[in-house]
C-alpha positions as CSV (number, residue, x, y, z in Angstrom):
1,Y,26.8,26.1,20.1
2,V,25.3,27.6,23.2
3,G,27.5,28.0,26.1
4,S,30.8,28.2,24.2
5,S,33.2,31.0,25.0
6,I,35.5,32.6,22.6
7,P,38.2,34.8,24.1
8,L,37.8,38.4,22.7
9,G,40.7,40.0,24.5
10,T,43.4,39.6,27.0
11,N,44.0,40.8,30.5
12,E,47.7,40.8,30.1
13,V,49.3,44.1,31.0
14,L,52.4,44.9,29.0
15,P,55.2,47.0,30.7
16,K,55.3,50.6,29.7
17,S,58.1,51.5,27.3
18,N,60.8,54.0,28.2
19,L,60.7,55.2,24.6
20,L,60.0,58.9,24.2
21,V,59.1,60.5,20.8
22,Y,58.8,64.3,21.0
23,P,57.6,66.9,20.4
24,N,54.1,65.5,20.0
25,P,52.2,67.5,18.6
26,Y,55.1,67.9,16.2
27,I,55.7,71.5,14.8
28,Q,56.8,71.4,11.2
29,S,59.8,73.6,11.6
30,S,61.5,71.4,14.2
31,N,63.2,68.0,14.4
32,L,61.5,64.9,15.9
33,K,63.6,63.4,18.7
34,V,63.6,59.8,19.9
35,E,64.9,59.0,23.4
36,G,65.3,55.6,25.1
37,L,67.1,53.7,22.3
38,D,70.8,53.2,22.2
39,T,70.9,51.4,18.9
40,I,70.3,51.9,15.2
41,F,66.6,51.7,14.4
42,K,64.3,52.0,11.4
43,F,61.7,54.8,11.6
44,T,58.7,54.5,9.4
45,L,55.9,57.1,9.1
46,F,52.4,56.4,7.6
47,D,49.6,58.8,6.9
48,I,46.1,58.2,8.3
49,N,45.3,56.0,5.3
50,G,48.3,53.7,5.8
51,K,50.3,55.2,2.9
52,L,54.1,55.1,3.5
53,I,55.3,58.7,3.9
54,F,58.9,58.3,5.2
55,E,61.2,55.5,6.0
56,R,64.8,55.7,7.1
57,E,67.4,53.8,9.2
58,V,68.4,56.2,12.0
59,S,71.6,56.1,14.0
60,T,71.0,59.4,16.0
61,Q,68.1,60.5,18.2
62,V,67.1,63.2,15.7
63,I,64.8,62.7,12.7
64,D,64.4,65.4,10.1
65,F,61.4,65.0,7.9
66,Y,59.6,68.4,8.3
67,S,59.7,69.2,4.6
68,I,57.8,65.9,3.8
69,V,54.7,66.2,6.1
70,S,51.8,68.5,6.3
71,K,49.3,69.1,9.1
72,G,47.4,66.0,10.2
73,I,47.6,62.7,12.0
74,Y,50.3,60.1,11.3
75,F,51.4,56.8,12.7
76,Y,55.0,55.8,13.2
77,R,56.8,52.5,13.6
78,I,60.2,52.2,15.2
79,E,61.9,48.9,14.7
80,T,65.1,47.7,16.4
81,E,66.8,44.4,16.1
82,N,64.4,42.8,18.6
83,K,61.6,45.3,19.4
84,L,58.8,47.0,17.6
85,Y,57.1,50.3,18.8
86,N,54.1,51.9,17.2
87,G,52.6,55.3,18.0
88,K,50.6,58.2,16.8
89,L,52.1,61.6,15.8
90,I,50.1,64.8,15.4
91,V,51.6,67.4,13.0
92,E,50.6,71.0,13.5
């Protein structure tokens, strides 16, 4: 049908999160730290192909998984009771 319009996106601007995941790039001999959450959360790490690499419920701000990952690009998901955060993690 000529003249119809289908929305392809949104102009809604979401507020920036105060969540900080570092160091990024991540160095394999260190711990990953998460700041900005004061609650227990689930941390999930996927490789570039979407394969589950690591999943753990975390009650501290430090995540230790350096013996599991090798150099590359990963994606993480942080889930709290009512929020979901996604991001990219580079491992050197």
